[in-house]
N, C-alpha and C positions, 0 to 999 in steps of 0.2 A: 674280605676286605685286608690290604696291604699293610694297615699302620694299627697300634695297639694304643689304648687309653690307660696310661699308668695311675694306678689309685688302689689305695688299699680301703675295702670296704669294711665298714664297721658291722654291718648286719650278716650274720653267719646263717641266717634263715634263709636267706636267698643262695639257694644251692646250686641251682641249673647254671652250667657255666655259660649259657649263652645268655641267660638273664642278669647273671653278673657282668658280661660284658656289656649288654644294654644299659644297665645301671651305671656303668662306669662312661658311655659314651655321653650319657645324659648331664653326668655330674662335669664332664670334660667341653660339653657344648659343641660335641660334632653331631650335626643334622644330619650328615649322608649316613654316618652309621645309626642313628636315631630311627630314620625312616627305615632302614633294612632292618634293625631290630624290632622295631614296632611291627611290621609286617610280619616278621618271623612269631612272634608274641599273640598276634591276632590269629594265628593260623593254628597254632600249639594251644588245643584247649584241653590236652590231656592231663589226666591225674599225674601228677611228677614232671608235666611239661613245664614250658616259658612263663607261659601265663601264670598256671598254678604256684610257679617257685616265687614270681614276685607278689602274687598274692597273698602268700603265706606270709612272707617277708613283711609285707606291709602291717598285717594283720599284728602280728607277734610283736612289730617294733612299737607299733600305735597302743597295744594294749600295755604294753609297759608304760609307755609316757602317760595312759589315763589312769593308772593305777594310783589310787588314793587311799591311804588308812580311813580317812571321814567317809566314804563310800564304798564300802567292799563290795566285791561281786561274788556271786555263787555261780561257779559254773557245771556244766554248760550253759553258755552263754551267746546270743546272738552278737555279731560285732553291732549292728544299729542298735541293740538294747543298751550296750557298755558304752559306746561312743559320746563324748560330750554333744550337747546340743549345736555348738557352733562348729563342731568338727562335720558333724552329720550335713548341716546346713550349707555347709563349703562344697560336699560333693554334689556333681550332678545327678539325675534322678536315676539314670542305668546303675551308676556305683549305689546309690541308695538301695536299689531294689537288691544288688547282690548282698550287701551288707546285712540285709535282713534275713538272708538264708545261708550265710557262713555262720559257722559256730565256733566258739572258742572253746577247747575244752581241756581237763586236765583239771587236777585240785588246786594248782597253781596258774591256770593259763597259759599253760607251756604248748598246746599243739592246737591246728584248726583243721576242722573237716570244711573244706572247699569244694567237695563233690556236687552239692546242690549247688553255689554259685557257678561251677564250672559248666552244669547243666543248663542253668539260665541262661549264661552267656551265649551258648551253643542257638539259643533260640533269638538270640538280637540281632538286629541288625549289624552290619559292620561298624556302622557311624558310631554306633550305642556302646559296642565294644570298645571303639576306640576312645570314648569318654572314658569308661571305666579304666582302661590301661593309663590315660593321660592323668586321672587322679592318683592311681595307684603309683606310678612312676614319680611323680610330683610329691607324695608322700615320702616314699622311699629317699629321693634326692633330697628332701628337708631334713629327714633325721639323718643323713649320713654330714650334712654341713655344718 
């Protein structure tokens, strides 16, 4: 790609360079880069890869938003269990499935075990992977806005 998408991202948990690039393209509304980044993310389902970085960033950002002293959470916990019902209802079915096997860990909910979700993504048809990626990137973009 011959151009850049300047943006200072708030979410430091999206650590993979290409995942950050895709998120900046999303925030900038560059459809060409979004398509390229989506294709790359959908192919890179390795632990530590593009999709993993986006998924981790999404879960950690959302976990912080969902925190409520009146509703404390014991970790480890699946993302699906700790997400508010209205959030879960917003996710498409393949995303809901991934969030049922993705686990937030650590005493303060500061890490994510995405390995089971990545395994499930590998078993999904490309269209369903795309639904999950759309939900994750939309959630990240919303958190950045």
